[in-house]
PALUM-683338 format. One record per residue: x, y, z negated of N, C-alpha, C in turn; residue in three letters; residue number from 1. Coordinates in Angstrom, 2 decimals, always signed. Layout:
BEGIN
SITE      nxx      nyy      nzz     caxx     cayy     cazz      cxx      cyy      czz  residu  num
SITE        X        Y        Z        X        Y        Z        X        Y        Z     ALA  NUM
...
//
This chain:
BEGIN
SITE      nxx      nyy      nzz     caxx     cayy     cazz      cxx      cyy      czz  residu  num
SITE   +67.45   -94.69   +58.31   +66.19   -94.09   +58.65   +65.20   -94.32   +57.50     MET    1
SITE   +64.58   -93.24   +57.06   +63.63   -93.32   +55.97   +62.22   -93.40   +56.55     GLN    2
SITE   +61.43   -94.31   +56.01   +60.06   -94.44   +56.50   +59.11   -93.74   +55.55     THR    3
SITE   +58.01   -93.29   +56.07   +57.00   -92.61   +55.26   +56.15   -93.67   +54.57     ASN    4
SITE   +56.21   -93.73   +53.24   +55.45   -94.72   +52.49   +54.28   -94.09   +51.74     THR    5
SITE   +53.97   -92.84   +52.05   +52.85   -92.18   +51.42   +51.56   -92.85   +51.90     THR    6
SITE   +50.71   -93.26   +50.93   +49.47   -93.93   +51.35   +48.56   -92.98   +52.11     PRO    7
SITE   +47.86   -93.50   +53.10   +46.92   -92.69   +53.87   +45.69   -92.42   +53.02     LYS    8
SITE   +45.27   -91.16   +52.99   +44.11   -90.76   +52.20   +42.87   -90.82   +53.06     ILE    9
SITE   +41.83   -91.44   +52.54   +40.54   -91.47   +53.23   +39.92   -90.09   +53.10     ASP   10
SITE   +39.95   -89.32   +54.19   +39.48   -87.94   +54.14   +37.99   -87.83   +53.90     GLU   11
SITE   +37.24   -88.89   +54.13   +35.81   -88.84   +53.87   +35.50   -89.09   +52.40     SER   12
SITE   +36.49   -89.52   +51.65   +36.33   -89.75   +50.21   +37.66   -89.48   +49.51     ASN   13
SITE   +38.12   -88.21   +49.54   +39.45   -87.89   +49.01   +39.53   -88.06   +47.49     PRO   14
SITE   +40.75   -88.19   +46.97   +40.96   -88.43   +45.54   +40.33   -87.36   +44.64     PRO   15
SITE   +40.26   -86.12   +45.10   +39.71   -85.09   +44.23   +38.20   -85.23   +44.06     TYR   16
SITE   +37.56   -86.12   +44.80   +36.15   -86.44   +44.57   +35.99   -87.71   +43.75     TYR   17
SITE   +37.05   -88.49   +43.60   +36.95   -89.78   +42.93   +37.85   -89.89   +41.70     THR   18
SITE   +38.35   -88.76   +41.22   +39.29   -88.80   +40.11   +38.62   -88.81   +38.74     ASP   19
SITE   +37.31   -88.95   +38.71   +36.58   -89.03   +37.45   +35.84   -90.36   +37.38     THR   20
SITE   +35.20   -90.58   +36.26   +34.47   -91.83   +36.04   +33.32   -92.00   +37.03     LYS   21
SITE   +32.70   -90.89   +37.42   +31.55   -90.94   +38.32   +31.88   -90.26   +39.65     HIS   22
SITE   +31.34   -90.80   +40.73   +31.55   -90.18   +42.03   +30.78   -88.87   +42.10     GLU   23
SITE   +31.30   -87.93   +42.88   +30.68   -86.62   +43.01   +29.23   -86.72   +43.46     LEU   24
SITE   +28.94   -87.60   +44.40   +27.56   -87.70   +44.89   +26.62   -88.14   +43.78     ARG   25
SITE   +27.09   -88.98   +42.85   +26.24   -89.40   +41.73   +25.98   -88.26   +40.78     ASP   26
SITE   +26.99   -87.43   +40.56   +26.82   -86.25   +39.70   +25.86   -85.28   +40.37     ILE   27
SITE   +26.00   -85.07   +41.67   +25.11   -84.17   +42.40   +23.67   -84.66   +42.30     GLN   28
SITE   +23.45   -85.95   +42.40   +22.10   -86.50   +42.34   +21.45   -86.26   +40.99     ARG   29
SITE   +22.26   -86.13   +39.95   +21.71   -85.85   +38.62   +21.09   -84.46   +38.54     GLU   30
SITE   +21.58   -83.54   +39.37   +21.15   -82.15   +39.32   +20.14   -81.78   +40.40     PHE   31
SITE   +19.95   -82.65   +41.38   +19.10   -82.34   +42.52   +18.02   -83.41   +42.63     VAL   32
SITE   +16.79   -82.99   +42.85   +15.69   -83.96   +43.04   +15.97   -84.82   +44.25     LYS   33
SITE   +15.42   -86.03   +44.25   +15.71   -87.01   +45.29   +15.45   -86.49   +46.70     ASP   34
SITE   +14.28   -85.88   +46.93   +13.97   -85.41   +48.27   +14.88   -84.25   +48.68     ASP   35
SITE   +15.26   -83.42   +47.71   +16.19   -82.33   +48.00   +17.58   -82.87   +48.32     ALA   36
SITE   +17.97   -83.95   +47.67   +19.29   -84.52   +47.94   +19.34   -85.12   +49.34     PHE   37
SITE   +18.24   -85.70   +49.78   +18.18   -86.20   +51.16   +18.37   -85.02   +52.12     VAL   38
SITE   +17.69   -83.90   +51.83   +17.85   -82.70   +52.66   +19.27   -82.19   +52.64     GLY   39
SITE   +19.91   -82.24   +51.47   +21.31   -81.85   +51.34   +22.19   -82.71   +52.24     TYR   40
SITE   +21.94   -84.02   +52.25   +22.71   -84.93   +53.08   +22.52   -84.62   +54.56     CYS   41
SITE   +21.26   -84.39   +54.96   +20.96   -84.08   +56.35   +21.63   -82.77   +56.77     VAL   42
SITE   +21.59   -81.77   +55.90   +22.24   -80.49   +56.21   +23.74   -80.65   +56.39     CYS   43
SITE   +24.36   -81.46   +55.55   +25.79   -81.70   +55.70   +26.09   -82.47   +56.98     ASN   44
SITE   +25.23   -83.40   +57.35   +25.41   -84.12   +58.60   +25.38   -83.13   +59.77     MET   45
SITE   +24.41   -82.21   +59.73   +24.31   -81.21   +60.79   +25.53   -80.30   +60.84     LEU   46
SITE   +26.03   -79.93   +59.66   +27.23   -79.08   +59.59   +28.41   -79.73   +60.30     LYS   47
SITE   +28.66   -81.00   +59.96   +29.81   -81.69   +60.56   +29.58   -81.97   +62.04     TYR   48
SITE   +28.34   -82.24   +62.42   +28.03   -82.46   +63.83   +28.23   -81.18   +64.63     LEU   49
SITE   +27.79   -80.05   +64.08   +27.90   -78.76   +64.77   +29.36   -78.37   +65.00     LYS   50
SITE   +30.22   -78.66   +64.05   +31.62   -78.24   +64.20   +32.50   -79.29   +64.87     ARG   51
SITE   +31.93   -80.44   +65.19   +32.69   -81.52   +65.80   +33.39   -81.04   +67.07     LEU   52
SITE   +34.70   -81.17   +67.09   +35.50   -80.75   +68.24   +35.79   -79.27   +68.29     GLY   53
SITE   +35.23   -78.48   +67.38   +35.46   -77.04   +67.38   +36.47   -76.63   +66.32     LYS   54
SITE   +36.44   -77.30   +65.18   +37.39   -76.98   +64.12   +38.81   -77.36   +64.56     LYS   55
SITE   +38.88   -78.49   +65.21   +40.17   -78.98   +65.69   +39.92   -79.95   +66.84     SER   56
SITE   +40.81   -79.91   +67.80   +40.71   -80.86   +68.90   +41.42   -82.17   +68.58     LEU   57
SITE   +42.11   -82.20   +67.43   +42.82   -83.41   +67.04   +41.83   -84.55   +66.84     ALA   58
SITE   +42.12   -85.69   +67.43   +41.22   -86.84   +67.34   +41.02   -87.27   +65.89     ILE   59
SITE   +42.06   -87.14   +65.06   +41.96   -87.53   +63.66   +40.91   -86.69   +62.93     GLU   60
SITE   +40.88   -85.39   +63.22   +39.91   -84.50   +62.59   +38.50   -84.83   +63.06     THR   61
SITE   +38.35   -85.12   +64.32   +37.03   -85.46   +64.85   +36.53   -86.78   +64.27     GLN   62
SITE   +37.41   -87.73   +64.14   +37.04   -89.02   +63.54   +36.67   -88.81   +62.08     ILE   63
SITE   +37.43   -87.97   +61.38   +37.13   -87.68   +59.98   +35.74   -87.06   +59.84     SER   64
SITE   +35.41   -86.11   +60.71   +34.09   -85.49   +60.66   +33.00   -86.50   +60.97     ASP   65
SITE   +33.22   -87.39   +61.91   +32.23   -88.43   +62.22   +32.04   -89.38   +61.03     LEU   66
SITE   +33.12   -89.68   +60.32   +33.01   -90.52   +59.13   +32.22   -89.81   +58.04     LYS   67
SITE   +32.38   -88.50   +57.92   +31.62   -87.73   +56.93   +30.13   -87.77   +57.29     LYS   68
SITE   +29.82   -87.63   +58.57   +28.42   -87.73   +59.01   +27.86   -89.11   +58.65     ILE   69
SITE   +28.65   -90.12   +58.91   +28.24   -91.50   +58.61   +28.01   -91.68   +57.11     GLN   70
SITE   +28.90   -91.14   +56.30   +28.75   -91.26   +54.85   +27.49   -90.56   +54.35     ASN   71
SITE   +27.25   -89.33   +54.82   +26.04   -88.62   +54.40   +24.78   -89.35   +54.87     TYR   72
SITE   +24.81   -89.93   +56.05   +23.66   -90.70   +56.53   +23.43   -91.91   +55.62     ALA   73
SITE   +24.50   -92.57   +55.22   +24.38   -93.73   +54.34   +23.84   -93.32   +52.97     GLN   74
SITE   +24.32   -92.19   +52.43   +23.79   -91.69   +51.15   +22.29   -91.48   +51.24     PHE   75
SITE   +21.85   -90.83   +52.31   +20.43   -90.52   +52.48   +19.61   -91.81   +52.62     ALA   76
SITE   +20.11   -92.75   +53.39   +19.42   -94.03   +53.57   +19.28   -94.75   +52.24     ILE   77
SITE   +20.36   -94.84   +51.48   +20.33   -95.51   +50.18   +19.31   -94.86   +49.25     GLU   78
SITE   +19.30   -93.56   +49.23   +18.38   -92.84   +48.36   +16.94   -93.07   +48.79     LEU   79
SITE   +16.69   -93.01   +50.09   +15.34   -93.21   +50.58   +14.85   -94.62   +50.31     MET   80
SITE   +15.74   -95.58   +50.46   +15.36   -96.97   +50.19   +15.13   -97.21   +48.69     GLU   81
SITE   +15.98   -96.60   +47.87   +15.89   -96.80   +46.43   +14.66   -96.15   +45.82     GLU   82
SITE   +14.37   -94.94   +46.25   +13.28   -94.16   +45.64   +12.10   -93.97   +46.56     TYR   83
SITE   +12.15   -94.53   +47.75   +11.08   -94.38   +48.73   +10.69   -92.92   +48.89     GLU   84
SITE   +11.73   -92.10   +49.13   +11.54   -90.66   +49.30   +10.82   -90.38   +50.60     VAL   85
//
């Protein structure tokens, strides 16, 4: 019997976002003003919240979307604390 040894990918931070020297969110922040980036994070949180349970009923997909909401909330909090946006 062969076991699956493929590592589990963190869908909230997949390799195609972390395969460079800088994280995608850091690159995005370079191009977007701080207050606009907070708005970007909030809009993405709303997007994932709106589709929660509609894109897929699979619990894994719903958990992944909740983790994305959590990540965007954390990005916004960090930015607001750092720059007092």
